[in-house]
mmCIF file as Biopython writes it, N, C-alpha, C and O atoms, coordinates in Angstrom:
data_model
#
loop_
_atom_site.group_PDB
_atom_site.id
_atom_site.type_symbol
_atom_site.label_atom_id
_atom_site.label_alt_id
_atom_site.label_comp_id
_atom_site.label_asym_id
_atom_site.label_entity_id
_atom_site.label_seq_id
_atom_site.pdbx_PDB_ins_code
_atom_site.Cartn_x
_atom_site.Cartn_y
_atom_site.Cartn_z
_atom_site.occupancy
_atom_site.B_iso_or_equiv
_atom_site.auth_seq_id
_atom_site.auth_asym_id
_atom_site.pdbx_PDB_model_num
ATOM 1   N N  . MET A ? 1  ? 0.730   -1.272 -0.040 1.0 0.0 1  A 1 
ATOM 2   C CA . MET A ? 1  ? 0.211   0.173  0.461  1.0 0.0 1  A 1 
ATOM 3   C C  . MET A ? 1  ? 0.507   0.903  0.100  1.0 0.0 1  A 1 
ATOM 4   O O  . MET A ? 1  ? 1.728   0.745  0.115  1.0 0.0 1  A 1 
ATOM 5   N N  . GLY A ? 2  ? 0.210   2.263  -0.531 1.0 0.0 2  A 1 
ATOM 6   C CA . GLY A ? 2  ? 0.951   3.432  -0.937 1.0 0.0 2  A 1 
ATOM 7   C C  . GLY A ? 2  ? 0.498   4.492  0.041  1.0 0.0 2  A 1 
ATOM 8   O O  . GLY A ? 2  ? -0.694  4.486  0.348  1.0 0.0 2  A 1 
ATOM 9   N N  . PHE A ? 3  ? 1.595   5.739  0.764  1.0 0.0 3  A 1 
ATOM 10  C CA . PHE A ? 3  ? 1.351   6.440  1.789  1.0 0.0 3  A 1 
ATOM 11  C C  . PHE A ? 3  ? 2.109   7.793  1.117  1.0 0.0 3  A 1 
ATOM 12  O O  . PHE A ? 3  ? 3.095   7.600  0.405  1.0 0.0 3  A 1 
ATOM 13  N N  . ALA A ? 4  ? 1.838   8.567  1.254  1.0 0.0 4  A 1 
ATOM 14  C CA . ALA A ? 4  ? 1.890   10.443 0.960  1.0 0.0 4  A 1 
ATOM 15  C C  . ALA A ? 4  ? 1.720   10.633 1.965  1.0 0.0 4  A 1 
ATOM 16  O O  . ALA A ? 4  ? 0.824   10.222 2.702  1.0 0.0 4  A 1 
ATOM 17  N N  . TRP A ? 5  ? 3.159   11.762 2.292  1.0 0.0 5  A 1 
ATOM 18  C CA . TRP A ? 5  ? 2.848   12.740 3.331  1.0 0.0 5  A 1 
ATOM 19  C C  . TRP A ? 5  ? 3.035   14.034 2.991  1.0 0.0 5  A 1 
ATOM 20  O O  . TRP A ? 5  ? 3.549   14.130 1.876  1.0 0.0 5  A 1 
ATOM 21  N N  . VAL A ? 6  ? 2.734   15.447 3.719  1.0 0.0 6  A 1 
ATOM 22  C CA . VAL A ? 6  ? 3.191   16.598 3.256  1.0 0.0 6  A 1 
ATOM 23  C C  . VAL A ? 6  ? 3.459   16.966 4.281  1.0 0.0 6  A 1 
ATOM 24  O O  . VAL A ? 6  ? 3.004   16.113 5.043  1.0 0.0 6  A 1 
ATOM 25  N N  . VAL A ? 7  ? 4.036   17.899 4.979  1.0 0.0 7  A 1 
ATOM 26  C CA . VAL A ? 7  ? 4.963   18.651 5.745  1.0 0.0 7  A 1 
ATOM 27  C C  . VAL A ? 7  ? 5.486   19.645 5.404  1.0 0.0 7  A 1 
ATOM 28  O O  . VAL A ? 7  ? 6.533   19.740 4.764  1.0 0.0 7  A 1 
ATOM 29  N N  . GLY A ? 8  ? 4.548   20.815 5.950  1.0 0.0 8  A 1 
ATOM 30  C CA . GLY A ? 8  ? 5.170   21.953 5.405  1.0 0.0 8  A 1 
ATOM 31  C C  . GLY A ? 8  ? 5.505   22.182 3.439  1.0 0.0 8  A 1 
ATOM 32  O O  . GLY A ? 8  ? 4.446   22.023 2.833  1.0 0.0 8  A 1 
ATOM 33  N N  . SER A ? 9  ? 6.423   22.423 2.710  1.0 0.0 9  A 1 
ATOM 34  C CA . SER A ? 9  ? 6.561   22.429 1.892  1.0 0.0 9  A 1 
ATOM 35  C C  . SER A ? 9  ? 7.559   21.301 1.003  1.0 0.0 9  A 1 
ATOM 36  O O  . SER A ? 9  ? 8.241   21.420 -0.014 1.0 0.0 9  A 1 
ATOM 37  N N  . GLN A ? 10 ? 7.275   20.182 1.921  1.0 0.0 10 A 1 
ATOM 38  C CA . GLN A ? 10 ? 8.517   18.767 1.666  1.0 0.0 10 A 1 
ATOM 39  C C  . GLN A ? 10 ? 7.330   17.490 1.550  1.0 0.0 10 A 1 
ATOM 40  O O  . GLN A ? 10 ? 6.382   17.184 2.273  1.0 0.0 10 A 1 
ATOM 41  N N  . SER A ? 11 ? 7.724   17.079 0.636  1.0 0.0 11 A 1 
ATOM 42  C CA . SER A ? 11 ? 6.001   14.916 0.313  1.0 0.0 11 A 1 
ATOM 43  C C  . SER A ? 11 ? 7.761   14.904 0.433  1.0 0.0 11 A 1 
ATOM 44  O O  . SER A ? 11 ? 8.820   15.484 0.194  1.0 0.0 11 A 1 
ATOM 45  N N  . TYR A ? 12 ? 6.880   13.398 1.173  1.0 0.0 12 A 1 
ATOM 46  C CA . TYR A ? 12 ? 7.633   12.159 1.242  1.0 0.0 12 A 1 
ATOM 47  C C  . TYR A ? 12 ? 6.298   10.871 0.700  1.0 0.0 12 A 1 
ATOM 48  O O  . TYR A ? 12 ? 5.074   10.796 0.594  1.0 0.0 12 A 1 
ATOM 49  N N  . SER A ? 13 ? 7.121   10.309 0.555  1.0 0.0 13 A 1 
ATOM 50  C CA . SER A ? 13 ? 6.593   9.284  0.491  1.0 0.0 13 A 1 
ATOM 51  C C  . SER A ? 13 ? 7.236   7.552  0.692  1.0 0.0 13 A 1 
ATOM 52  O O  . SER A ? 13 ? 8.432   7.487  0.973  1.0 0.0 13 A 1 
ATOM 53  N N  . GLY A ? 14 ? 6.486   6.249  0.554  1.0 0.0 14 A 1 
ATOM 54  C CA . GLY A ? 14 ? 6.730   5.538  1.524  1.0 0.0 14 A 1 
ATOM 55  C C  . GLY A ? 14 ? 5.569   4.230  0.530  1.0 0.0 14 A 1 
ATOM 56  O O  . GLY A ? 14 ? 4.749   4.260  -0.387 1.0 0.0 14 A 1 
ATOM 57  N N  . THR A ? 15 ? 6.285   3.079  1.588  1.0 0.0 15 A 1 
ATOM 58  C CA . THR A ? 15 ? 5.770   1.826  0.845  1.0 0.0 15 A 1 
ATOM 59  C C  . THR A ? 15 ? 4.900   0.669  1.997  1.0 0.0 15 A 1 
ATOM 60  O O  . THR A ? 15 ? 5.598   -0.193 2.532  1.0 0.0 15 A 1 
ATOM 61  N N  . GLY A ? 16 ? 3.977   0.700  2.194  1.0 0.0 16 A 1 
ATOM 62  C CA . GLY A ? 16 ? 3.331   -0.161 4.019  1.0 0.0 16 A 1 
ATOM 63  C C  . GLY A ? 16 ? 2.897   -1.211 3.559  1.0 0.0 16 A 1 
ATOM 64  O O  . GLY A ? 16 ? 2.284   -1.292 2.495  1.0 0.0 16 A 1 
ATOM 65  N N  . THR A ? 17 ? 3.284   -2.570 4.651  1.0 0.0 17 A 1 
ATOM 66  C CA . THR A ? 17 ? 2.727   -3.357 4.665  1.0 0.0 17 A 1 
ATOM 67  C C  . THR A ? 17 ? 1.934   -3.763 5.957  1.0 0.0 17 A 1 
ATOM 68  O O  . THR A ? 17 ? 1.877   -2.965 6.892  1.0 0.0 17 A 1 
ATOM 69  N N  . ARG A ? 18 ? 1.520   -4.591 6.005  1.0 0.0 18 A 1 
ATOM 70  C CA . ARG A ? 18 ? 0.357   -4.759 6.804  1.0 0.0 18 A 1 
ATOM 71  C C  . ARG A ? 18 ? 0.054   -5.796 7.647  1.0 0.0 18 A 1 
ATOM 72  O O  . ARG A ? 18 ? -0.654  -6.660 7.129  1.0 0.0 18 A 1 
ATOM 73  N N  . GLU A ? 19 ? 0.562   -6.081 9.462  1.0 0.0 19 A 1 
ATOM 74  C CA . GLU A ? 19 ? 0.285   -7.579 9.445  1.0 0.0 19 A 1 
ATOM 75  C C  . GLU A ? 19 ? -0.458  -7.206 10.996 1.0 0.0 19 A 1 
ATOM 76  O O  . GLU A ? 19 ? -0.164  -6.475 11.942 1.0 0.0 19 A 1 
ATOM 77  N N  . GLY A ? 20 ? -1.332  -7.939 10.739 1.0 0.0 20 A 1 
ATOM 78  C CA . GLY A ? 20 ? -2.570  -7.737 11.596 1.0 0.0 20 A 1 
ATOM 79  C C  . GLY A ? 20 ? -3.059  -6.732 11.795 1.0 0.0 20 A 1 
ATOM 80  O O  . GLY A ? 20 ? -3.608  -6.280 10.790 1.0 0.0 20 A 1 
ATOM 81  N N  . ARG A ? 21 ? -3.203  -5.504 13.549 1.0 0.0 21 A 1 
ATOM 82  C CA . ARG A ? 21 ? -3.051  -3.951 12.933 1.0 0.0 21 A 1 
ATOM 83  C C  . ARG A ? 21 ? -1.931  -3.417 12.842 1.0 0.0 21 A 1 
ATOM 84  O O  . ARG A ? 21 ? -2.159  -2.236 13.108 1.0 0.0 21 A 1 
ATOM 85  N N  . VAL A ? 22 ? -0.614  -3.549 12.590 1.0 0.0 22 A 1 
ATOM 86  C CA . VAL A ? 22 ? 0.576   -2.833 12.566 1.0 0.0 22 A 1 
ATOM 87  C C  . VAL A ? 22 ? 0.552   -2.831 10.702 1.0 0.0 22 A 1 
ATOM 88  O O  . VAL A ? 22 ? 0.465   -3.633 9.772  1.0 0.0 22 A 1 
ATOM 89  N N  . VAL A ? 23 ? 0.701   -1.267 10.962 1.0 0.0 23 A 1 
ATOM 90  C CA . VAL A ? 23 ? 1.625   -1.092 9.330  1.0 0.0 23 A 1 
ATOM 91  C C  . VAL A ? 23 ? 2.720   -0.294 8.830  1.0 0.0 23 A 1 
ATOM 92  O O  . VAL A ? 23 ? 2.808   0.862  8.415  1.0 0.0 23 A 1 
ATOM 93  N N  . THR A ? 24 ? 3.648   -1.388 9.013  1.0 0.0 24 A 1 
ATOM 94  C CA . THR A ? 24 ? 5.058   -0.577 8.803  1.0 0.0 24 A 1 
ATOM 95  C C  . THR A ? 24 ? 5.206   -0.265 7.651  1.0 0.0 24 A 1 
ATOM 96  O O  . THR A ? 24 ? 4.969   -1.129 6.807  1.0 0.0 24 A 1 
ATOM 97  N N  . VAL A ? 25 ? 5.783   1.485  7.084  1.0 0.0 25 A 1 
ATOM 98  C CA . VAL A ? 25 ? 5.726   1.962  6.224  1.0 0.0 25 A 1 
ATOM 99  C C  . VAL A ? 25 ? 7.648   2.554  6.022  1.0 0.0 25 A 1 
ATOM 100 O O  . VAL A ? 25 ? 8.333   3.281  6.742  1.0 0.0 25 A 1 
ATOM 101 N N  . HIS A ? 26 ? 7.897   1.984  5.004  1.0 0.0 26 A 1 
ATOM 102 C CA . HIS A ? 26 ? 9.578   2.541  4.546  1.0 0.0 26 A 1 
ATOM 103 C C  . HIS A ? 26 ? 9.417   3.535  3.688  1.0 0.0 26 A 1 
ATOM 104 O O  . HIS A ? 26 ? 8.791   3.387  2.638  1.0 0.0 26 A 1 
ATOM 105 N N  . TRP A ? 27 ? 10.041  4.797  4.098  1.0 0.0 27 A 1 
ATOM 106 C CA . TRP A ? 27 ? 10.194  5.751  3.397  1.0 0.0 27 A 1 
ATOM 107 C C  . TRP A ? 27 ? 11.269  5.778  2.920  1.0 0.0 27 A 1 
ATOM 108 O O  . TRP A ? 27 ? 11.480  6.815  2.291  1.0 0.0 27 A 1 
ATOM 109 N N  . GLY A ? 28 ? 12.205  4.959  2.942  1.0 0.0 28 A 1 
ATOM 110 C CA . GLY A ? 28 ? 14.013  5.907  2.442  1.0 0.0 28 A 1 
ATOM 111 C C  . GLY A ? 28 ? 15.020  6.380  3.844  1.0 0.0 28 A 1 
ATOM 112 O O  . GLY A ? 28 ? 16.231  6.160  3.878  1.0 0.0 28 A 1 
ATOM 113 N N  . ASP A ? 29 ? 14.486  6.852  4.614  1.0 0.0 29 A 1 
ATOM 114 C CA . ASP A ? 29 ? 15.179  7.039  6.853  1.0 0.0 29 A 1 
ATOM 115 C C  . ASP A ? 29 ? 15.196  5.212  6.585  1.0 0.0 29 A 1 
ATOM 116 O O  . ASP A ? 29 ? 14.628  4.390  5.867  1.0 0.0 29 A 1 
ATOM 117 N N  . SER A ? 30 ? 16.416  5.256  7.860  1.0 0.0 30 A 1 
ATOM 118 C CA . SER A ? 30 ? 16.860  3.831  8.185  1.0 0.0 30 A 1 
ATOM 119 C C  . SER A ? 30 ? 15.920  3.258  9.574  1.0 0.0 30 A 1 
ATOM 120 O O  . SER A ? 30 ? 16.175  2.279  10.274 1.0 0.0 30 A 1 
ATOM 121 N N  . THR A ? 31 ? 14.829  4.169  9.691  1.0 0.0 31 A 1 
ATOM 122 C CA . THR A ? 31 ? 14.124  3.188  10.807 1.0 0.0 31 A 1 
ATOM 123 C C  . THR A ? 31 ? 12.971  3.913  9.986  1.0 0.0 31 A 1 
ATOM 124 O O  . THR A ? 31 ? 13.299  4.841  9.247  1.0 0.0 31 A 1 
ATOM 125 N N  . PRO A ? 32 ? 11.022  3.361  10.121 1.0 0.0 32 A 1 
ATOM 126 C CA . PRO A ? 32 ? 10.164  2.958  9.148  1.0 0.0 32 A 1 
ATOM 127 C C  . PRO A ? 32 ? 9.495   3.925  10.320 1.0 0.0 32 A 1 
ATOM 128 O O  . PRO A ? 32 ? 9.922   4.248  11.429 1.0 0.0 32 A 1 
ATOM 129 N N  . VAL A ? 33 ? 8.084   4.301  9.510  1.0 0.0 33 A 1 
ATOM 130 C CA . VAL A ? 33 ? 6.762   4.499  10.100 1.0 0.0 33 A 1 
ATOM 131 C C  . VAL A ? 33 ? 6.165   3.524  10.375 1.0 0.0 33 A 1 
ATOM 132 O O  . VAL A ? 33 ? 6.096   2.656  9.504  1.0 0.0 33 A 1 
ATOM 133 N N  . VAL A ? 34 ? 5.414   3.260  11.873 1.0 0.0 34 A 1 
ATOM 134 C CA . VAL A ? 34 ? 4.647   2.123  12.907 1.0 0.0 34 A 1 
ATOM 135 C C  . VAL A ? 34 ? 3.967   2.892  12.863 1.0 0.0 34 A 1 
ATOM 136 O O  . VAL A ? 34 ? 3.941   4.085  13.165 1.0 0.0 34 A 1 
ATOM 137 N N  . TYR A ? 35 ? 3.035   1.859  12.255 1.0 0.0 35 A 1 
ATOM 138 C CA . TYR A ? 35 ? 1.572   2.988  12.858 1.0 0.0 35 A 1 
ATOM 139 C C  . TYR A ? 35 ? 0.728   1.568  13.481 1.0 0.0 35 A 1 
ATOM 140 O O  . TYR A ? 35 ? 1.216   0.438  13.523 1.0 0.0 35 A 1 
ATOM 141 N N  . VAL A ? 36 ? -0.142  1.814  13.771 1.0 0.0 36 A 1 
ATOM 142 C CA . VAL A ? 36 ? -1.769  0.587  14.778 1.0 0.0 36 A 1 
ATOM 143 C C  . VAL A ? 36 ? -2.824  1.133  14.441 1.0 0.0 36 A 1 
ATOM 144 O O  . VAL A ? 36 ? -3.349  2.224  14.660 1.0 0.0 36 A 1 
ATOM 145 N N  . ILE A ? 37 ? -3.099  0.147  13.822 1.0 0.0 37 A 1 
ATOM 146 C CA . ILE A ? 37 ? -4.857  0.383  13.779 1.0 0.0 37 A 1 
ATOM 147 C C  . ILE A ? 37 ? -5.990  0.077  14.851 1.0 0.0 37 A 1 
ATOM 148 O O  . ILE A ? 37 ? -6.440  -1.004 15.229 1.0 0.0 37 A 1 
ATOM 149 N N  . MET A ? 38 ? -6.328  1.468  15.246 1.0 0.0 38 A 1 
ATOM 150 C CA . MET A ? 38 ? -7.268  1.599  16.447 1.0 0.0 38 A 1 
ATOM 151 C C  . MET A ? 38 ? -8.335  1.136  16.269 1.0 0.0 38 A 1 
ATOM 152 O O  . MET A ? 38 ? -8.054  0.836  15.109 1.0 0.0 38 A 1 
ATOM 153 N N  . PRO A ? 39 ? -9.243  0.827  16.358 1.0 0.0 39 A 1 
ATOM 154 C CA . PRO A ? 39 ? -10.502 0.093  16.787 1.0 0.0 39 A 1 
ATOM 155 C C  . PRO A ? 39 ? -11.588 1.299  15.812 1.0 0.0 39 A 1 
ATOM 156 O O  . PRO A ? 39 ? -12.704 0.798  15.676 1.0 0.0 39 A 1 
ATOM 157 N N  . ASP A ? 40 ? -11.502 2.466  15.261 1.0 0.0 40 A 1 
ATOM 158 C CA . ASP A ? 40 ? -12.272 3.680  15.286 1.0 0.0 40 A 1 
ATOM 159 C C  . ASP A ? 40 ? -11.792 4.119  14.015 1.0 0.0 40 A 1 
ATOM 160 O O  . ASP A ? 40 ? -12.297 5.071  13.421 1.0 0.0 40 A 1 
ATOM 161 N N  . GLY A ? 41 ? -10.383 3.142  13.383 1.0 0.0 41 A 1 
ATOM 162 C CA . GLY A ? 41 ? -9.886  3.286  12.143 1.0 0.0 41 A 1 
ATOM 163 C C  . GLY A ? 41 ? -8.587  4.179  11.792 1.0 0.0 41 A 1 
ATOM 164 O O  . GLY A ? 41 ? -7.893  4.237  10.777 1.0 0.0 41 A 1 
ATOM 165 N N  . THR A ? 42 ? -8.538  4.786  12.911 1.0 0.0 42 A 1 
ATOM 166 C CA . THR A ? 42 ? -7.697  5.745  12.750 1.0 0.0 42 A 1 
ATOM 167 C C  . THR A ? 42 ? -6.026  5.163  13.382 1.0 0.0 42 A 1 
ATOM 168 O O  . THR A ? 42 ? -5.762  4.519  14.397 1.0 0.0 42 A 1 
ATOM 169 N N  . LEU A ? 43 ? -5.035  5.768  12.184 1.0 0.0 43 A 1 
ATOM 170 C CA . LEU A ? 43 ? -3.733  4.926  12.588 1.0 0.0 43 A 1 
ATOM 171 C C  . LEU A ? 43 ? -3.261  5.919  13.620 1.0 0.0 43 A 1 
ATOM 172 O O  . LEU A ? 43 ? -3.366  7.144  13.565 1.0 0.0 43 A 1 
ATOM 173 N N  . HIS A ? 44 ? -2.652  5.083  14.698 1.0 0.0 44 A 1 
ATOM 174 C CA . HIS A ? 44 ? -1.399  6.053  15.715 1.0 0.0 44 A 1 
ATOM 175 C C  . HIS A ? 44 ? -0.293  5.494  15.025 1.0 0.0 44 A 1 
ATOM 176 O O  . HIS A ? 44 ? -0.311  4.409  14.444 1.0 0.0 44 A 1 
ATOM 177 N N  . GLY A ? 45 ? 0.722   6.311  15.112 1.0 0.0 45 A 1 
ATOM 178 C CA . GLY A ? 45 ? 2.399   6.030  14.360 1.0 0.0 45 A 1 
ATOM 179 C C  . GLY A ? 45 ? 3.507   6.642  15.162 1.0 0.0 45 A 1 
ATOM 180 O O  . GLY A ? 45 ? 3.311   7.457  16.063 1.0 0.0 45 A 1 
ATOM 181 N N  . THR A ? 46 ? 4.512   6.266  14.837 1.0 0.0 46 A 1 
ATOM 182 C CA . THR A ? 46 ? 5.659   6.651  15.932 1.0 0.0 46 A 1 
ATOM 183 C C  . THR A ? 46 ? 6.925   6.558  14.563 1.0 0.0 46 A 1 
ATOM 184 O O  . THR A ? 46 ? 7.327   5.603  13.898 1.0 0.0 46 A 1 
ATOM 185 N N  . TRP A ? 47 ? 7.269   7.997  14.556 1.0 0.0 47 A 1 
ATOM 186 C CA . TRP A ? 47 ? 8.505   8.014  13.299 1.0 0.0 47 A 1 
ATOM 187 C C  . TRP A ? 47 ? 10.050  8.348  14.284 1.0 0.0 47 A 1 
ATOM 188 O O  . TRP A ? 47 ? 10.467  8.657  15.400 1.0 0.0 47 A 1 
ATOM 189 N N  . ALA A ? 48 ? 10.398  8.050  13.059 1.0 0.0 48 A 1 
ATOM 190 C CA . ALA A ? 48 ? 12.571  8.379  13.870 1.0 0.0 48 A 1 
ATOM 191 C C  . ALA A ? 48 ? 12.452  7.818  15.326 1.0 0.0 48 A 1 
ATOM 192 O O  . ALA A ? 48 ? 12.558  8.197  16.493 1.0 0.0 48 A 1 
ATOM 193 N N  . ASN A ? 49 ? 12.080  6.343  14.357 1.0 0.0 49 A 1 
ATOM 194 C CA . ASN A ? 49 ? 12.475  5.712  16.391 1.0 0.0 49 A 1 
ATOM 195 C C  . ASN A ? 49 ? 11.912  5.837  17.453 1.0 0.0 49 A 1 
ATOM 196 O O  . ASN A ? 49 ? 12.479  5.258  18.379 1.0 0.0 49 A 1 
ATOM 197 N N  . GLY A ? 50 ? 10.514  6.659  17.835 1.0 0.0 50 A 1 
ATOM 198 C CA . GLY A ? 50 ? 9.504   6.603  18.145 1.0 0.0 50 A 1 
ATOM 199 C C  . GLY A ? 50 ? 9.919   7.612  19.068 1.0 0.0 50 A 1 
ATOM 200 O O  . GLY A ? 50 ? 9.603   7.767  20.248 1.0 0.0 50 A 1 
ATOM 201 N N  . ARG A ? 51 ? 10.929  8.487  18.088 1.0 0.0 51 A 1 
ATOM 202 C CA . ARG A ? 51 ? 10.754  10.286 18.897 1.0 0.0 51 A 1 
ATOM 203 C C  . ARG A ? 51 ? 9.728   11.034 18.306 1.0 0.0 51 A 1 
ATOM 204 O O  . ARG A ? 51 ? 9.612   12.255 18.410 1.0 0.0 51 A 1 
ATOM 205 N N  . ALA A ? 52 ? 9.008   10.311 17.703 1.0 0.0 52 A 1 
ATOM 206 C CA . ALA A ? 52 ? 7.443   11.301 16.959 1.0 0.0 52 A 1 
ATOM 207 C C  . ALA A ? 52 ? 6.128   10.531 16.523 1.0 0.0 52 A 1 
ATOM 208 O O  . ALA A ? 52 ? 5.933   9.533  15.830 1.0 0.0 52 A 1 
ATOM 209 N N  . LEU A ? 53 ? 5.261   11.457 17.255 1.0 0.0 53 A 1 
ATOM 210 C CA . LEU A ? 53 ? 4.281   10.777 17.141 1.0 0.0 53 A 1 
ATOM 211 C C  . LEU A ? 53 ? 3.235   11.511 16.510 1.0 0.0 53 A 1 
ATOM 212 O O  . LEU A ? 53 ? 3.120   12.721 16.706 1.0 0.0 53 A 1 
ATOM 213 N N  . GLU A ? 54 ? 2.144   10.609 15.459 1.0 0.0 54 A 1 
ATOM 214 C CA . GLU A ? 54 ? 1.608   11.103 14.695 1.0 0.0 54 A 1 
ATOM 215 C C  . GLU A ? 54 ? 0.131   10.418 14.879 1.0 0.0 54 A 1 
ATOM 216 O O  . GLU A ? 54 ? 0.035   9.264  15.296 1.0 0.0 54 A 1 
ATOM 217 N N  . ARG A ? 55 ? -0.796  11.058 14.604 1.0 0.0 55 A 1 
ATOM 218 C CA . ARG A ? 55 ? -2.245  10.570 14.012 1.0 0.0 55 A 1 
ATOM 219 C C  . ARG A ? 55 ? -3.040  10.607 13.120 1.0 0.0 55 A 1 
ATOM 220 O O  . ARG A ? 55 ? -3.929  11.371 13.496 1.0 0.0 55 A 1 
ATOM 221 N N  . LEU A ? 56 ? -3.273  10.219 12.102 1.0 0.0 56 A 1 
ATOM 222 C CA . LEU A ? 56 ? -3.789  9.865  10.627 1.0 0.0 56 A 1 
ATOM 223 C C  . LEU A ? 56 ? -5.211  9.351  11.055 1.0 0.0 56 A 1 
ATOM 224 O O  . LEU A ? 56 ? -5.443  8.387  11.784 1.0 0.0 56 A 1 
ATOM 225 N N  . SER A ? 57 ? -6.282  10.345 10.344 1.0 0.0 57 A 1 
ATOM 226 C CA . SER A ? 57 ? -7.745  10.177 10.501 1.0 0.0 57 A 1 
ATOM 227 C C  . SER A ? 57 ? -8.676  10.131 9.044  1.0 0.0 57 A 1 
ATOM 228 O O  . SER A ? 57 ? -7.938  10.572 8.163  1.0 0.0 57 A 1 
ATOM 229 N N  . ARG A ? 58 ? -9.710  9.847  8.595  1.0 0.0 58 A 1 
ATOM 230 C CA . ARG A ? 58 ? -10.306 10.426 7.432  1.0 0.0 58 A 1 
ATOM 231 C C  . ARG A ? 58 ? -10.651 10.988 7.714  1.0 0.0 58 A 1 
ATOM 232 O O  . ARG A ? 58 ? -11.297 11.744 6.988  1.0 0.0 58 A 1 
#
């Protein structure tokens, strides 16, 4: 599955795989973004080896 992010004027993209409720996205950094699919469908993720957090919703 493909992912794309826009942060300020920077764009990033990556490819993810799903195993159960965990989605791992490799995007060119040394560590992937790791999301957990929550019961309400939102994705809670960690970046930078756990130093940054993100929440995605539709």
